[in-house]
C-alpha positions, 0 to 999 in steps of 0.5 A: 751518272756523270755530267758531260763536260762539253767544250767549244773551240772558236776564234777569229781576228780581234780588234786589238791584241789586248782585247777579247772583242772580235773585229767581225763577229760574223766571221768567227771560226767555230772549230767545234764542240768537244767531249773533253778538255784534252780534245778541245785543247788539241783543237785549240792548239792546232788552230792557234799554231796555224794562225801564229803569224796573225798577231790579232787572231786568237782562239778560245776554249769555252767550257759549255758545262759552266755557262748556265745551270737552270737548276741553280738560283744563281748562275754565272751567266744568269745576269746576262738575261734581259 
């Protein structure tokens, strides 16, 4: 059985063009979750091109399958738990 490779596309206005911090996190535009990188990239590109005149607006692709694996003793986001 192959592992699903889910990707989340989201974006919004950043506080600064050199930052990845959103000006208003409650206004983040969630484009959607996609089953493969190619469809996520197409969605990312369409939204990035739609907002090209807004220098502080950025869109991102999050690789959901890389975020956390509860079967592993250590995972990249495991350190975020309080």
